[in-house]
C-alpha positions in Angstrom: 76.2 12.2 -100.4 75.3 8.5 -100.6 78.1 7.6 -98.2 76.7 10.1 -95.6 73.3 8.5 -96.0 74.7 5.0 -95.5 76.6 6.2 -92.4 73.5 7.8 -91.0 71.5 4.6 -91.5 74.3 2.5 -90.0 74.5 4.8 -86.9 70.7 4.7 -86.5 70.6 0.9 -86.7 73.5 0.7 -84.2 71.8 3.1 -81.8 68.5 1.2 -82.0 70.2 -2.1 -81.4 72.0 -0.7 -78.4 68.7 0.5 -77.0 67.0 -2.8 -77.6 69.9 -4.6 -75.9 69.8 -2.3 -72.9 66.0 -2.7 -72.6 66.4 -6.5 -72.8 69.1 -6.5 -70.1 67.0 -4.3 -67.8 64.0 -6.6 -68.4 66.0 -9.7 -67.6 67.4 -8.1 -64.4 63.9 -7.0 -63.4 62.5 -10.5 -64.0 65.3 -12.1 -61.9 64.2 -10.0 -58.9 60.4 -10.3 -59.4 60.3 -13.7 -57.7 56.5 -14.0 -57.7 56.2 -12.7 -61.3 53.6 -10.1 -60.5 55.3 -7.4 -62.5 56.5 -5.5 -59.4 59.6 -5.8 -57.1 58.8 -5.5 -53.4 61.4 -4.5 -50.8 61.6 -8.2 -49.8 62.3 -9.3 -53.4 64.9 -6.4 -53.7 67.0 -8.0 -51.0 68.4 -10.3 -53.7 70.3 -7.3 -55.2 72.3 -5.1 -52.8 72.1 -2.0 -55.1 68.4 -2.2 -55.6 67.7 -2.9 -51.9 69.9 0.0 -50.7 68.3 2.4 -53.1 64.8 1.0 -53.0 63.1 4.3 -52.0 64.9 6.3 -54.7 64.0 3.8 -57.4 60.4 3.6 -56.2 59.7 7.0 -57.6 55.9 7.0 -57.0 56.4 5.8 -53.4 53.9 3.0 -53.6 56.2 0.5 -52.0 57.0 -1.5 -55.1 59.3 -1.0 -58.1 57.7 -1.3 -61.6 59.7 -2.2 -64.7 59.4 1.4 -65.8 60.9 2.7 -62.5 63.6 0.0 -62.8 64.5 1.1 -66.3 64.4 4.8 -65.5 67.4 4.5 -63.2 69.4 2.6 -65.8 69.4 -0.8 -64.0 
């Protein structure tokens, strides 16, 4: 029983670490595109990344013409 608990804790820690790593990578990618550091990526700023630029309208889920960090993370970038 104790071994199962230790394995469960180990897997939980590993999953949390992976999530933090993913969020950190997404945040860094977002920051790299947010040239004016206003917390949003414009179509003009998105030109620096072909994937983001070509899929801008899909990523901009609320259709306001900018991509927020939440929208950026939601598509797994």
